[in-house]
C-alpha positions as a printed Julia matrix, in Angstrom:
267×3 Matrix{Float64}:
   0.24    0.08  -0.02
   1.54    3.47  -0.8
   1.49    6.07   2.09
  -1.16    7.93   0.26
  -4.97    7.19  -0.14
  -5.08    4.43  -2.51
  -7.18    4.11  -6.03
  -9.81    1.69  -5.3
 -12.93    1.5   -7.17
 -16.43    2.77  -6.1
 -17.43   -0.84  -6.11
 -14.78   -1.75  -3.37
 -16.87   -2.38  -0.29
 -13.98   -1.73   2.23
 -11.45    1.22   1.28
  -8.16    1.55   2.61
  -5.9     4.53   3.24
  -3.07    4.85   4.99
  -0.5     7.55   5.94
   1.82    8.64   8.67
   1.32    5.31  10.49
  -2.75    5.41  10.46
  -4.42    2.93   8.54
  -8.3     3.97   8.08
 -10.44    1.36   6.83
 -13.7     3.1    5.16
 -17.18    0.68   5.11
 -18.37    1.59   1.54
 -21.94    0.15   1.3
 -23.6     3.21   1.45
 -26.37    2.72  -0.12
 -27.36   -0.49   2.42
 -25.91    1.93   5.34
 -23.0    -0.1    5.29
 -24.45   -3.54   6.88
 -21.96   -6.22   7.68
 -22.44   -8.95   4.65
 -20.52  -11.81   4.73
 -18.31  -10.19   2.4
 -17.67   -7.11   4.12
 -16.57   -9.23   7.1
 -14.07  -11.12   4.62
 -12.86   -7.96   3.9
 -12.52   -6.58   7.26
 -10.87   -9.73   8.26
  -8.66   -9.72   5.27
  -7.03   -5.89   5.98
  -7.01   -6.76   9.77
  -4.86   -9.65   9.29
  -2.6    -7.7    6.87
  -2.42   -4.47   9.23
  -1.59   -7.02  12.12
   1.38   -8.19  10.28
   2.74   -5.16   9.4
   4.3    -3.32  12.25
   4.54    0.11  10.53
   1.05    0.78  10.88
   0.56    2.25  14.31
  -3.23    2.65  14.8
  -6.55    1.8   13.0
  -9.21    3.86  12.26
 -12.91    1.87  11.03
 -14.82    4.85   9.64
 -17.97    4.44   6.81
 -19.17    6.33   3.89
 -22.58    7.8    4.0
 -25.37    8.65   6.26
 -24.75    5.69   8.55
 -21.52    4.11  10.48
 -23.14    0.29  10.3
 -26.89   -0.79  10.88
 -25.2    -4.35  11.7
 -25.88   -7.74   9.72
 -27.26   -7.57   6.4
 -30.85   -9.1    7.24
 -31.71   -9.83   3.47
 -28.52  -11.83   3.25
 -29.37  -13.49   6.9
 -32.77  -14.8    5.68
 -31.17  -15.96   2.02
 -31.15  -19.35   3.87
 -33.11  -21.31   6.35
 -30.01  -23.48   7.34
 -28.46  -23.35  10.7
 -24.93  -24.15   9.66
 -25.34  -21.34   7.54
 -26.29  -18.77  10.24
 -23.36  -20.43  12.57
 -20.86  -19.65   9.88
 -21.78  -15.92   9.6
 -22.09  -15.02  13.4
 -18.82  -17.18  13.86
 -17.14  -15.13  10.8
 -18.12  -12.1   12.58
 -16.99  -13.09  15.8
 -13.66  -14.07  14.28
 -13.18  -10.71  13.21
 -13.89   -8.97  16.25
 -11.79  -10.92  18.15
  -9.2    -9.84  15.66
  -9.67   -6.3   16.49
  -9.7    -7.02  20.01
  -5.93   -8.77  19.62
  -4.6    -6.33  17.5
  -1.01   -4.98  18.87
  -2.45   -1.49  17.05
  -5.16    0.43  19.15
  -8.8     0.52  16.59
 -10.86    3.54  16.61
 -14.19    3.56  15.41
 -15.05    7.08  13.71
 -19.33    6.9   13.94
 -21.85    8.92  12.37
 -25.54    8.41  11.56
 -26.67    5.27  13.32
 -24.64    2.18  14.61
 -26.76   -0.7   15.45
 -26.98   -4.0   16.3
 -23.55   -5.8   14.83
 -22.81   -2.08  14.07
 -23.24   -1.04  17.42
 -21.19   -4.25  18.33
 -18.31   -2.98  16.18
 -18.22    0.08  18.24
 -18.08   -1.03  21.23
 -15.87   -4.01  20.4
 -13.08   -1.13  19.21
 -10.6     0.26  21.75
 -11.65    3.73  21.5
 -14.54    5.3   19.58
 -15.22    9.24  18.65
 -19.17    9.81  17.5
 -20.41   12.81  15.69
 -23.29   14.74  17.93
 -26.03   13.39  14.99
 -24.9     9.58  16.15
 -27.35    7.4   17.75
 -26.74    3.6   19.04
 -29.04    1.05  19.48
 -29.1    -2.94  19.79
 -32.16   -3.51  18.04
 -32.12   -7.07  17.2
 -34.56   -7.53  19.83
 -37.62   -5.57  17.87
 -37.14   -8.24  14.85
 -37.29  -11.09  17.34
 -33.44  -11.7   17.69
 -31.92  -11.23  20.9
 -28.44   -9.05  20.3
 -26.47  -11.76  22.09
 -23.05  -11.24  19.64
 -23.23   -7.39  20.56
 -23.95   -8.25  24.19
 -20.31   -9.42  24.75
 -18.56   -5.85  24.03
 -21.58   -3.64  25.77
 -21.26   -5.77  28.92
 -17.98   -4.95  29.31
 -18.12   -1.59  28.38
 -20.85   -0.17  30.29
 -23.09   -0.62  33.48
 -24.78   -3.94  33.11
 -28.38   -2.2   33.6
 -27.44    0.08  31.13
 -26.54   -2.39  28.41
 -29.55   -4.83  29.45
 -31.86   -2.05  28.94
 -30.57   -1.51  25.09
 -30.66   -5.19  24.95
 -34.18   -5.53  26.2
 -35.76   -2.69  24.63
 -33.9    -2.14  21.42
 -34.51    1.22  22.03
 -32.06    4.33  20.46
 -29.7     6.29  22.46
 -28.27    9.31  21.33
 -24.43   10.4   21.06
 -24.25   12.22  24.66
 -26.1     9.33  26.16
 -23.31    7.04  24.87
 -21.07    9.08  26.29
 -22.2     9.18  29.42
 -22.48    4.98  29.3
 -19.05    4.57  28.55
 -19.77    3.52  24.73
 -18.1     6.29  22.98
 -15.08    8.62  24.04
 -15.52   11.69  22.67
 -18.55   13.63  20.79
 -17.99   16.24  18.08
 -19.65   18.33  15.82
 -20.42   16.11  12.23
 -18.04   18.5   10.34
 -15.28   18.05  12.82
 -15.63   13.97  13.14
 -12.75   12.77  10.84
 -10.22   15.63  12.43
 -11.25   14.6   15.98
 -10.26   11.04  15.31
  -7.05   11.63  13.1
  -5.94   13.91  16.15
  -6.87   11.22  18.95
  -5.12    8.76  16.31
  -2.05   10.99  15.91
  -1.67   11.44  20.01
  -1.36    7.55  19.96
   1.38    7.69  16.99
   3.43    9.86  18.79
   3.48    7.31  21.5
   6.12    3.98  21.67
   4.58    1.39  19.62
   6.31   -1.16  22.19
   4.66    0.1   24.95
   1.33    0.56  23.13
   1.23   -3.13  22.27
   2.3    -4.62  25.55
  -0.56   -2.15  27.12
  -3.36   -2.87  24.92
  -2.49   -6.65  25.57
  -2.03   -6.48  29.19
  -5.43   -4.19  29.85
  -7.44   -6.69  28.33
  -5.76   -9.71  29.97
  -5.92   -8.39  33.32
  -9.64   -7.46  33.2
 -10.31  -11.28  33.57
  -8.49  -11.67  36.47
  -9.1   -11.25  40.21
  -7.41   -8.27  41.96
  -3.88   -9.84  43.39
  -3.83  -11.7   39.79
  -4.23   -8.69  38.04
  -1.35   -6.8   40.32
   0.72   -9.46  39.96
   0.58   -9.79  36.05
   0.59   -6.13  36.02
   3.85   -5.83  38.28
   5.46   -8.41  35.42
   4.69   -6.7   32.34
   5.73   -3.51  34.02
   9.06   -5.02  34.86
   9.27   -6.49  31.32
   8.31   -2.88  29.98
  11.32   -1.62  31.85
  13.59   -3.77  29.88
  12.96   -2.28  26.76
  14.74    0.83  24.92
  11.99    2.77  24.41
  11.36    2.9   28.0
  14.76    3.78  28.87
  15.07    6.33  26.46
  11.8     8.1   27.3
  12.74    8.22  30.91
  16.02    9.7   29.8
  14.5    12.12  27.51
  12.04   13.2   30.44
  14.88   13.93  32.6
  17.25   15.26  29.6
  14.28   17.31  28.66
  14.32   16.36  25.12
  11.87   14.51  22.57
  12.46   10.93  23.01
  13.76    8.81  20.0
  11.39    5.51  19.83
  12.46    2.41  17.94
   9.35    0.35  18.89
  11.3    -1.97  20.97
């Protein structure tokens, strides 16, 4: 990939742009509000696997073209088969993609405009960070069509208070961006015309830090959440000691003492 916007046909369902260590993956099915078809999930998986292997890329942004971020799965595609195996394979594919985001060494930021519902809301909750336009709205609305949003419930219940997540799951009601901010679903709410710039600014803050420390820290953060308090402290202490053995930690501390900018090596 080049360091500037790639020349990709309008028919491509997922666009990729990368520059200055920031990769932007843009959902590009605006006529379908960027529904997560099986093909879209495949395209995301392919790009995320490629990014995972490329340590020169430091931050991933998931954005979307059109009026909506993502309404979730493609319902017409879901109803194209009555086979249990078809639906199991589709949900397994989506879960694999979500886990790949979770396990990437690079932080992933959702850039959200319009609606993010069902698996689209799941995608927002599953990203490490999210920035939303003031007009963004969120729901896990599967319950409205008789389908409890079980897979979206996984990241929602890990990002929000239990009763807030359960109310969204049981009612299918929309919440606005400010409510999502209060619930912990998003990190920042900005004017719609400032969304891309605000997301880029957040990404650049992360790019300016040590890649080694960021990767170690993201992995540590999610692992310790599954531990009891004593085990979490023991694990975090071990990770900090390991981090201190790195070039970047020694360089960063020396640079602070010497009042200069650090020279990160990502190791």
